[in-house]
N, CA, C and O of each residue as an XYZ file, in Angstrom:
360
protein
N      27.813     22.837      9.911
C      28.967     22.700     10.756
C      28.524     22.448     12.191
O      27.532     23.004     12.664
N      29.266     21.617     12.850
C      29.016     21.289     14.242
C      30.125     21.911     15.089
O      31.307     21.729     14.796
N      29.761     22.617     16.096
C      30.750     23.252     16.975
C      31.117     22.294     18.109
O      30.240     21.824     18.834
N      32.393     22.006     18.259
C      32.885     21.185     19.363
C      32.992     22.061     20.608
O      32.957     23.289     20.520
N      33.122     21.420     21.760
C      33.199     22.185     23.019
C      34.451     23.057     23.099
O      34.469     24.048     23.829
N      35.502     22.693     22.350
C      36.724     23.504     22.364
C      36.712     24.593     21.281
O      37.711     25.289     21.104
N      35.595     24.751     20.554
C      35.469     25.821     19.572
C      35.738     25.422     18.132
O      35.525     26.227     17.225
N      36.205     24.188     17.896
C      36.479     23.737     16.521
C      35.178     23.571     15.743
O      34.131     23.287     16.324
N      35.252     23.750     14.427
C      34.116     23.499     13.538
C      34.310     22.144     12.880
O      35.329     21.906     12.231
N      33.343     21.260     13.042
C      33.418     19.917     12.480
C      32.358     19.810     11.390
O      31.173     19.994     11.668
N      32.770     19.508     10.122
C      31.777     19.386      9.043
C      30.934     18.113      9.219
O      31.444     17.068      9.624
N      29.646     18.223      8.908
C      28.742     17.073      8.970
C      28.702     16.461      7.580
O      28.307     17.121      6.618
N      29.112     15.188      7.469
C      29.193     14.528      6.164
C      28.026     13.575      5.912
O      27.552     13.459      4.782
N      27.566     12.900      6.949
C      26.474     11.938      6.797
C      25.466     12.136      7.924
O      25.824     12.493      9.046
N      24.203     11.897      7.598
C      23.139     12.014      8.582
C      22.224     10.808      8.432
O      21.893     10.416      7.313
N      21.813     10.219      9.543
C      20.845      9.121      9.523
C      19.502      9.664      9.977
O      19.401     10.341     11.001
N      18.483      9.359      9.208
C      17.136      9.813      9.536
C      16.279      8.587      9.784
O      16.235      7.673      8.960
N      15.607      8.570     10.905
C      14.705      7.458     11.218
C      13.286      7.870     10.870
O      12.843      8.971     11.195
N      12.584      6.966     10.203
C      11.215      7.238      9.810
C      10.403      5.974     10.055
O      10.807      4.885      9.645
N       9.274      6.110     10.711
C       8.402      4.971     10.978
C       7.620      4.676      9.701
O       6.966      5.562      9.152
N       7.686      3.433      9.230
C       7.007      3.028      8.006
C       6.010      1.919      8.314
O       6.223      1.117      9.224
N       4.939      1.878      7.565
C       3.992      0.765      7.654
C       4.471     -0.305      6.687
O       4.324     -0.165      5.473
N       5.041     -1.369      7.226
C       5.604     -2.418      6.390
C       4.780     -3.682      6.505
O       4.024     -3.865      7.459
N       4.937     -4.555      5.515
C       4.252     -5.840      5.466
C       5.319     -6.921      5.375
O       6.287     -6.778      4.629
N       5.146     -8.003      6.131
C       6.082     -9.117      6.092
C       5.700    -10.043      4.949
O       4.547    -10.458      4.831
N       6.682    -10.364      4.104
C       6.456    -11.333      3.035
C       7.533    -12.402      3.128
O       8.606    -12.164      3.683
N       7.249    -13.569      2.589
C       8.193    -14.679      2.630
C       8.187    -15.357      3.985
O       7.580    -14.874      4.940
N       8.879    -16.495      4.051
C       8.971    -17.263      5.293
C      10.394    -17.763      5.479
O      11.128    -17.972      4.513
N      10.765    -17.950      6.724
C      12.081    -18.491      7.034
C      13.200    -17.550      6.620
O      13.180    -16.362      6.940
N      14.188    -18.104      5.897
C      15.337    -17.299      5.468
C      14.945    -16.248      4.437
O      15.678    -15.278      4.241
N      13.813    -16.419      3.781
C      13.360    -15.461      2.760
C      12.435    -14.381      3.316
O      11.946    -13.538      2.565
N      12.191    -14.402      4.625
C      11.311    -13.407      5.221
C      11.939    -12.016      5.116
O      13.124    -11.828      5.393
N      11.110    -11.046      4.708
C      11.591     -9.672      4.594
C      10.416     -8.732      4.787
O       9.253     -9.131      4.734
N      10.755     -7.478      5.012
C       9.749     -6.458      5.269
C       9.759     -5.472      4.117
O      10.802     -4.921      3.767
N       8.592     -5.252      3.531
C       8.486     -4.337      2.403
C       7.409     -3.293      2.689
O       6.488     -3.524      3.473
N       7.546     -2.156      2.043
C       6.565     -1.093      2.186
C       5.712     -1.052      0.924
O       6.207     -0.675     -0.138
N       4.441     -1.433      1.020
C       3.587     -1.376     -0.162
C       3.274      0.081     -0.501
O       2.560      0.759      0.238
N       3.812      0.551     -1.619
C       3.634      1.971     -1.918
C       3.070      2.236     -3.309
O       2.421      3.262     -3.512
N       3.293      1.363     -4.256
C       2.843      1.618     -5.618
C       1.425      1.097     -5.826
O       1.098     -0.016     -5.413
N       0.588      1.903     -6.467
C      -0.766      1.477     -6.801
C      -0.755      0.818     -8.169
O      -0.089      1.293     -9.089
N      -1.491     -0.275     -8.302
C      -1.582     -0.981     -9.567
C      -2.773     -0.476    -10.366
O      -2.646     -0.136    -11.542
N      -3.934     -0.431     -9.716
C      -5.135      0.059    -10.386
C      -6.202      0.405     -9.350
O      -6.034      0.151     -8.157
N      -7.293      0.984     -9.822
C      -8.441      1.300     -8.973
C      -9.653      0.582     -9.554
O      -9.933      0.674    -10.749
N     -10.369     -0.136     -8.688
C     -11.593     -0.803     -9.113
C     -12.764      0.088     -8.735
O     -12.889      0.493     -7.580
N     -13.621      0.395     -9.701
C     -14.758      1.290     -9.479
C     -16.048      0.482     -9.624
O     -16.251     -0.216    -10.617
N     -16.915      0.593     -8.613
C     -18.180     -0.137     -8.606
C     -19.329      0.842     -8.444
O     -19.200      1.845     -7.742
N     -20.455      0.554     -9.091
C     -21.655      1.395     -8.986
C     -22.573      0.825     -7.910
O     -22.836     -0.377     -7.881
N     -23.051      1.683     -7.039
C     -24.035      1.293     -6.033
C     -25.408      1.503     -6.650
O     -25.688      2.572     -7.191
N     -26.262      0.495     -6.574
C     -27.583      0.566     -7.185
C     -28.654      0.799     -6.125
O     -28.558      0.292     -5.007
N     -29.668      1.567     -6.488
C     -30.791      1.774     -5.582
C     -31.810      0.653     -5.783
O     -31.529     -0.312     -6.495
N     -32.984      0.767     -5.170
C     -33.996     -0.293     -5.241
C     -34.548     -0.494     -6.648
O     -35.000     -1.588     -6.984
N     -34.515      0.547     -7.469
C     -35.000      0.444     -8.848
C     -33.913     -0.079     -9.799
O     -34.179     -0.280    -10.984
N     -32.702     -0.298     -9.295
C     -31.607     -0.792    -10.131
C     -30.837      0.303    -10.838
O     -30.046      0.030    -11.741
N     -31.067      1.552    -10.429
C     -30.348      2.679    -11.041
C     -29.134      3.035    -10.186
O     -29.131      2.840     -8.971
N     -28.116      3.554    -10.839
C     -26.887      3.928    -10.136
C     -27.160      5.115     -9.218
O     -27.674      6.146     -9.651
N     -26.806      4.952     -7.940
C     -27.022      6.044     -6.986
C     -25.702      6.594     -6.443
O     -25.651      7.729     -5.969
N     -24.653      5.806     -6.509
C     -23.344      6.252     -6.012
C     -22.256      5.370     -6.612
O     -22.534      4.344     -7.233
N     -21.015      5.794     -6.412
C     -19.867      5.034     -6.895
C     -18.967      4.711     -5.716
O     -18.817      5.524     -4.804
N     -18.381      3.552     -5.728
C     -17.454      3.106     -4.689
C     -16.178      2.657     -5.392
O     -16.237      1.983     -6.421
N     -15.025      3.028     -4.840
C     -13.767      2.628     -5.472
C     -12.863      1.951     -4.456
O     -12.896      2.266     -3.266
N     -12.056      1.018     -4.942
C     -11.085      0.301     -4.128
C      -9.734      0.418     -4.820
O      -9.591      0.038     -5.982
N      -8.749      0.941     -4.108
C      -7.396      1.052     -4.651
C      -6.672     -0.260     -4.390
O      -6.649     -0.751     -3.262
N      -6.082     -0.824     -5.438
C      -5.359     -2.091     -5.334
C      -3.873     -1.806     -5.506
O      -3.446     -1.258     -6.521
N      -3.093     -2.187     -4.499
C      -1.649     -1.957     -4.558
C      -0.996     -2.980     -5.492
O      -1.586     -4.009     -5.822
N       0.215     -2.677     -5.901
C       0.968     -3.577     -6.771
C       1.207     -4.905     -6.061
O       1.163     -5.965     -6.684
N       1.460     -4.843     -4.755
C       1.697     -6.064     -3.991
C       0.436     -6.927     -3.920
O       0.512     -8.150     -4.042
N      -0.723     -6.295     -3.722
C      -1.981     -7.043     -3.670
C      -2.305     -7.660     -5.031
O      -2.807     -8.782     -5.094
N      -2.026     -6.944     -6.114
C      -2.261     -7.483     -7.457
C      -1.372     -8.697     -7.710
O      -1.825     -9.683     -8.291
N      -0.119     -8.636     -7.282
C       0.789     -9.778     -7.444
C       0.324    -10.959     -6.607
O       0.434    -12.109     -7.035
N      -0.198    -10.679     -5.408
C      -0.710    -11.745     -4.540
C      -1.939    -12.412     -5.167
O      -2.080    -13.634     -5.103
N      -2.819    -11.625     -5.765
C      -3.989    -12.191     -6.458
C      -3.544    -13.109     -7.597
O      -4.088    -14.199     -7.774
N      -2.569    -12.666     -8.353
C      -2.084    -13.474     -9.474
C      -1.446    -14.769     -8.977
O      -1.638    -15.831     -9.569
N      -0.683    -14.673     -7.879
C      -0.025    -15.851     -7.312
C      -1.051    -16.884     -6.857
O      -0.824    -18.087     -6.990
N      -2.190    -16.414     -6.316
C      -3.248    -17.304     -5.841
C      -4.130    -17.824     -6.972
O      -4.974    -18.689     -6.738
N      -3.952    -17.314     -8.201
C      -4.774    -17.732     -9.324
C      -6.091    -16.985     -9.418
O      -6.973    -17.373    -10.183
N      -6.231    -15.918     -8.647
C      -7.435    -15.091     -8.687
C      -7.293    -14.052     -9.794
O      -6.175    -13.736    -10.200
N      -8.412    -13.516    -10.289
C      -8.292    -12.447    -11.285
C      -7.666    -11.204    -10.648
O      -8.007    -10.832     -9.525
N      -6.751    -10.573    -11.374
C      -6.070     -9.385    -10.851
C      -7.049     -8.229    -10.730
O      -7.003     -7.473     -9.759
N      -7.939     -8.086    -11.713
C      -8.940     -7.027    -11.700
C     -10.287     -7.656    -11.352
O     -10.811     -8.478    -12.104
N     -10.841     -7.263    -10.204
C     -12.122     -7.811     -9.754
C     -13.254     -7.195    -10.568
O     -13.316     -5.976    -10.728
N     -14.143     -8.031    -11.078
C     -15.288     -7.557    -11.851
C     -16.534     -7.437    -10.982
O     -17.514     -6.814    -11.389
N     -16.504     -8.033     -9.777
C     -17.621     -7.962     -8.842
C     -17.107     -7.401     -7.525
O     -15.947     -7.590     -7.157
N     -17.998     -6.704     -6.821
C     -17.627     -6.117     -5.545
C     -17.301     -7.227     -4.556
O     -18.064     -8.188     -4.448
N     -16.181     -7.122     -3.823
C     -15.819     -8.174     -2.866
C     -16.906     -8.364     -1.814
O     -17.410     -7.386     -1.261
N     -17.270     -9.609     -1.535
C     -18.353     -9.884     -0.583
C     -17.975     -9.463      0.830
O     -18.862     -9.211      1.645
N     -16.678     -9.381      1.149
C     -16.253     -8.987      2.497
C     -16.484     -7.498      2.748
O     -16.501     -7.065      3.900
N     -16.662     -6.708      1.682
C     -16.901     -5.275      1.812
C     -18.261     -4.941      1.201
O     -18.365     -4.676      0.003
N     -19.279     -4.956      2.018
C     -20.628     -4.696      1.501
C     -20.818     -3.208      1.237
O     -20.370     -2.367      2.016
N     -21.482     -2.893      0.137
C     -21.810     -1.489     -0.181
C     -22.858     -0.994      0.792
O     -23.790     -1.723      1.134
N     -22.712      0.235      1.236
C     -23.677      0.811      2.195
C     -24.733      1.588      1.477
O     -25.629      2.144      2.111
């Protein structure tokens, strides 16, 4: 209940909540829209090898549903079998 300055009780029926979201722009022109990438599609797991070729650590990359759809749209494999060259293993 909200109290008015004259003492009346006013019931609160609706509330607007503002929340800052990390959104991505997709589409162009009249089809442009903002979406929040939230669902995970899969996780890619890669083994880091030492100098002898033995596994020394594991590295994982989470792929969102939006990124998987983008890979498919571009004709790329949805599930990467090799570690992306842009992200070198340390």
